[in-house]
C-alpha positions as CSV (number, residue, x, y, z in Angstrom):
1,M,-9.6,53.1,-48.2
2,E,-5.9,54.0,-48.1
3,E,-3.9,52.5,-45.2
4,V,-0.5,54.1,-44.4
5,W,1.9,54.0,-41.5
6,G,4.2,56.5,-39.9
7,S,3.8,60.1,-38.9
8,N,4.4,61.2,-42.5
9,P,1.5,59.5,-44.5
10,H,4.0,58.3,-47.1
11,S,6.9,57.6,-44.8
12,S,8.9,54.3,-45.1
13,T,9.6,54.2,-41.3
14,S,6.9,51.7,-40.5
15,W,7.2,49.2,-43.3
16,G,8.7,46.5,-41.1
17,P,12.2,45.0,-41.1
18,K,14.5,45.7,-44.0
19,S,15.2,42.4,-45.7
20,R,16.5,42.7,-49.2
21,V,19.5,41.9,-51.4
22,Y,21.1,44.0,-54.0
23,L,22.4,43.1,-57.5
24,G,23.5,46.5,-58.8
25,R,20.4,48.5,-58.0
26,V,18.0,45.6,-58.3
27,S,16.3,44.6,-55.1
28,D,14.2,41.5,-54.5
29,F,13.2,42.4,-50.9
30,G,14.3,39.2,-49.3
31,M,13.0,36.6,-51.8
32,H,16.4,35.3,-52.9
33,R,19.4,35.7,-50.7
34,D,23.0,35.5,-51.8
35,I,22.4,34.4,-55.4
36,S,24.4,35.0,-58.5
37,P,23.2,37.3,-61.3
38,D,22.6,34.2,-63.5
39,T,20.4,32.6,-60.8
40,F,18.6,35.9,-60.4
41,Q,17.9,36.0,-64.1
42,S,16.6,32.5,-64.0
43,H,14.0,33.6,-61.4
44,A,13.1,36.7,-63.4
45,S,12.5,34.7,-66.5
46,S,10.7,31.7,-64.9
47,F,7.1,32.9,-65.1
48,G,6.4,32.1,-68.8
49,Q,6.5,28.4,-68.1
50,E,3.3,28.7,-66.2
51,A,1.8,31.7,-68.0
52,A,-1.7,30.4,-68.1
53,L,-1.7,29.4,-64.4
54,Y,-0.4,32.9,-63.6
55,A,-3.2,34.5,-65.5
56,E,-5.8,32.4,-63.7
57,S,-4.3,32.5,-60.2
58,R,-2.6,35.8,-59.4
59,P,-4.6,38.5,-57.6
60,D,-5.7,41.8,-59.2
61,Y,-4.9,45.2,-57.9
62,P,-7.2,47.5,-55.8
63,D,-8.5,50.6,-57.5
64,A,-7.5,52.7,-54.5
65,A,-3.8,51.8,-55.0
66,V,-4.0,52.5,-58.8
67,L,-5.7,55.8,-58.2
68,W,-3.1,56.9,-55.7
69,A,-0.4,55.9,-58.2
70,L,-2.0,58.0,-60.9
71,E,-2.9,61.0,-58.7
72,P,-0.1,63.3,-59.9
73,V,-1.4,63.1,-63.4
74,A,-5.1,62.5,-62.8
75,G,-6.2,65.7,-64.5
76,R,-4.7,64.9,-67.9
77,S,-7.0,63.9,-70.7
78,P,-6.7,61.6,-72.3
79,L,-4.5,60.0,-69.7
80,R,-1.9,57.8,-71.4
81,V,-0.5,55.0,-69.3
82,L,2.1,52.3,-69.9
83,D,1.9,49.0,-68.0
84,L,5.5,48.0,-68.0
85,G,6.5,44.4,-67.3
86,A,2.8,43.8,-67.7
87,G,2.9,40.0,-67.4
88,T,-0.6,38.5,-68.2
89,G,-2.3,41.9,-67.7
90,K,-3.4,41.8,-64.0
91,L,-2.6,45.5,-63.6
92,T,-3.6,46.3,-67.2
93,E,-7.1,45.4,-66.4
94,A,-7.3,47.8,-63.5
95,L,-5.7,50.6,-65.6
96,L,-8.4,50.2,-68.3
97,R,-10.9,51.5,-65.7
98,H,-8.9,54.7,-65.0
99,A,-7.0,55.7,-68.1
100,G,-8.0,56.9,-71.5
101,E,-5.2,55.1,-73.3
102,V,-3.3,52.0,-72.1
103,V,-0.4,50.3,-73.7
104,A,1.3,47.2,-72.2
105,V,4.9,46.1,-72.6
106,E,6.1,42.6,-71.6
107,P,9.3,40.7,-72.4
108,D,8.2,37.1,-72.0
109,P,6.3,35.8,-75.2
110,A,4.2,33.3,-73.2
111,M,3.1,36.0,-70.7
112,L,2.4,38.4,-73.5
113,G,0.3,35.8,-75.3
114,E,-1.9,35.4,-72.2
115,L,-2.3,39.1,-71.9
116,R,-3.4,39.3,-75.5
117,R,-5.8,36.4,-75.0
118,W,-7.4,37.9,-71.8
119,L,-7.4,41.6,-73.0
120,P,-7.5,41.5,-76.8
121,E,-8.5,45.2,-76.9
122,V,-5.2,46.4,-75.4
123,R,-2.2,47.4,-77.4
124,A,0.4,44.9,-76.2
125,L,4.0,45.0,-77.3
126,G,7.1,42.9,-76.7
127,G,9.8,44.8,-74.9
128,S,11.5,45.4,-71.6
129,A,12.1,48.2,-69.0
130,E,15.6,48.5,-70.4
131,E,14.4,48.9,-74.0
132,I,10.9,50.3,-74.1
133,P,9.4,50.3,-77.7
134,L,7.8,53.7,-77.4
135,P,8.9,57.2,-78.5
136,D,10.1,59.9,-76.2
137,G,7.5,61.6,-74.1
138,S,4.7,59.3,-75.2
139,V,3.0,58.4,-71.8
140,D,1.8,60.4,-68.8
141,A,2.4,57.5,-66.4
142,I,4.2,54.2,-66.1
143,L,2.9,51.7,-63.7
144,V,4.7,48.5,-62.9
145,G,2.9,45.6,-61.1
146,Q,5.0,42.9,-59.3
147,A,8.0,43.5,-61.6
148,M,10.2,46.5,-60.7
149,H,12.4,44.4,-58.5
150,W,13.4,42.5,-61.6
151,F,14.5,45.6,-63.5
152,D,18.1,46.7,-64.0
153,L,17.4,50.2,-62.7
154,D,20.7,51.6,-63.9
155,R,19.4,51.1,-67.4
156,A,15.7,51.1,-66.8
157,A,15.4,54.4,-64.9
158,P,16.7,56.7,-67.7
159,E,14.6,54.7,-70.2
160,M,11.4,55.1,-68.2
161,A,12.2,58.8,-67.8
162,R,12.7,59.1,-71.6
163,V,9.1,57.9,-72.5
164,L,7.4,60.0,-69.8
165,T,6.0,63.4,-70.5
166,P,7.3,66.3,-68.3
167,G,5.8,65.8,-64.9
168,G,4.8,62.2,-65.6
169,V,4.6,59.7,-62.9
170,L,6.3,56.3,-62.3
171,A,4.8,53.9,-59.8
172,G,5.5,50.4,-58.7
173,L,2.9,48.2,-57.1
174,W,3.3,44.9,-55.2
175,N,0.7,42.6,-53.8
176,T,2.2,41.2,-50.6
177,H,0.8,38.7,-48.2
178,D,-0.2,40.4,-44.9
179,D,2.0,38.5,-42.5
180,R,0.7,40.6,-39.6
181,V,-2.1,38.0,-39.7
182,P,-0.8,35.0,-37.7
183,W,-2.0,32.3,-40.1
184,V,-0.5,34.1,-43.1
185,A,2.9,34.5,-41.2
186,E,2.8,30.7,-40.6
187,L,2.0,30.1,-44.2
188,S,5.1,31.9,-45.2
189,R,7.1,29.6,-42.9
190,V,5.4,26.4,-44.2
191,S,6.0,27.5,-47.8
192,D,9.7,28.0,-47.2
193,R,9.2,31.8,-47.7
194,S,8.0,31.2,-51.2
195,I,5.4,34.0,-50.9
196,R,6.1,37.8,-50.7
197,T,5.2,39.1,-47.3
198,F,4.4,42.7,-46.3
199,R,6.9,42.8,-43.5
200,D,9.7,41.7,-45.8
201,W,9.0,44.5,-48.2
202,S,11.0,47.7,-48.2
203,P,10.7,50.6,-50.6
204,E,14.2,51.7,-49.9
205,G,15.6,49.1,-52.3
206,F,14.5,51.1,-55.3
207,D,17.0,53.8,-56.1
208,L,15.0,55.8,-58.6
209,A,16.2,59.3,-57.7
210,M,19.4,59.3,-59.7
211,P,18.1,62.4,-60.0
212,R,15.4,61.7,-62.5
213,F,12.7,61.0,-59.9
214,P,13.7,63.4,-57.0
215,A,10.9,62.6,-54.5
216,I,9.7,59.1,-53.9
217,E,6.5,58.5,-51.9
218,H,5.3,55.3,-50.4
219,A,1.8,54.1,-49.5
220,A,0.0,50.9,-48.7
221,F,-3.5,49.6,-49.3
222,P,-5.5,46.7,-47.8
223,H,-6.5,44.1,-50.3
224,A,-7.7,40.5,-50.4
225,H,-7.6,37.5,-52.8
226,R,-10.6,35.1,-52.7
227,R,-9.2,31.5,-52.8
228,T,-9.7,28.0,-51.8
229,A,-7.0,25.8,-50.3
230,E,-6.4,24.3,-53.8
231,S,-6.4,27.6,-55.6
232,L,-4.1,29.2,-53.1
233,V,-1.6,26.4,-53.6
234,A,-1.9,27.0,-57.3
235,T,-1.2,30.7,-56.8
236,I,1.9,30.0,-54.7
237,A,3.0,27.6,-57.4
238,T,3.4,30.7,-59.8
239,H,6.1,32.3,-57.6
240,S,9.6,32.0,-59.0
241,Q,11.0,30.3,-56.0
242,V,8.6,27.4,-56.5
243,L,8.7,27.4,-60.4
244,L,12.4,26.6,-60.3
245,L,12.1,23.7,-57.8
246,P,12.7,20.1,-59.0
247,E,9.3,18.4,-59.6
248,A,9.6,16.2,-56.5
249,D,10.4,19.1,-54.2
250,R,7.6,21.1,-55.7
251,S,5.1,18.3,-55.1
252,A,6.3,18.0,-51.5
253,L,5.9,21.7,-51.0
254,D,2.4,21.7,-52.4
255,G,1.5,18.8,-50.0
256,R,2.8,20.6,-47.0
257,I,0.9,23.8,-47.8
258,T,-2.3,21.9,-48.5
259,S,-2.0,20.0,-45.2
260,Y,-1.4,23.3,-43.4
261,L,-4.4,25.0,-45.0
262,R,-6.6,22.0,-44.3
263,S,-5.7,22.1,-40.6
264,L,-7.0,25.7,-40.1
265,P,-10.6,26.6,-39.5
266,E,-10.1,29.8,-41.6
267,T,-9.0,27.9,-44.7
268,A,-10.0,24.2,-44.4
269,E,-13.3,24.4,-46.4
270,G,-14.6,26.4,-49.3
271,E,-13.5,29.9,-50.2
272,F,-11.8,32.4,-47.9
273,D,-10.1,35.8,-48.3
274,V,-6.3,35.8,-48.2
275,P,-5.3,39.1,-46.6
276,L,-3.0,41.1,-48.8
277,V,-1.3,44.6,-48.6
278,T,-0.7,46.3,-51.9
279,A,2.5,48.4,-51.4
280,V,3.1,51.3,-53.8
281,I,5.9,53.7,-54.5
282,R,5.6,56.6,-56.9
283,G,7.8,59.4,-58.2
284,V,7.3,62.3,-60.6
285,V,9.9,62.7,-63.3
286,A,11.9,65.8,-63.1
287,S,10.9,68.4,-65.8
């Protein structure tokens, strides 16, 4: 079921505190503060070193969020969708349930290799949001999972508009940890804010209008990720802030998170649900 906040169902007024940093028009909603473009790029390109762990450990996306993202073009047949910045295919897998044709584009060779291994039936191409290897007007929708904050939107926005058909939709999806739940909020503190949290997320960091996408809507959807203490530590280890730590610091962080999870009745033994919120923005390209 869709969960939204604010008097306008797609308003950004109730998304929590604004906490984000800008590099051009790129926002990382509070994950890395006061960093140089080189450091930002290091974070953006860090995931391939743990591509297999990423494929095994990251959460999927709820169908309700995907369907809301695709709603403006839902009547098209066959519905042609691009998963841009597809990573290891977490969002691609959900798109296969709802689109007639799916193509995935990913810049990192290791991540792309995992996508091809997990979803060999999918057409998967090397490429980036700034240089999409598709012809003009070739897709009805572009969905971006956990990646739009890494895009150079000055270059990517016109490129995404180029490959969309008239009236096509662009949507970004982010799985965020629901830090309105007390133990999750404390997990964020214990992990040195290595996890993306819902209250840190702000849709206003994404300047898509420019004026190619004149009306941007926002929505949020409850989600959960089934984990154990050990597998949640492994998931957190796939976040860029952890991937770039020196080995000793990373090991110490893993130990602190494990000790914290072992101390809680909710997470000490066996499997448990990690509360998530999937935040979504969408915009229809101007005809």
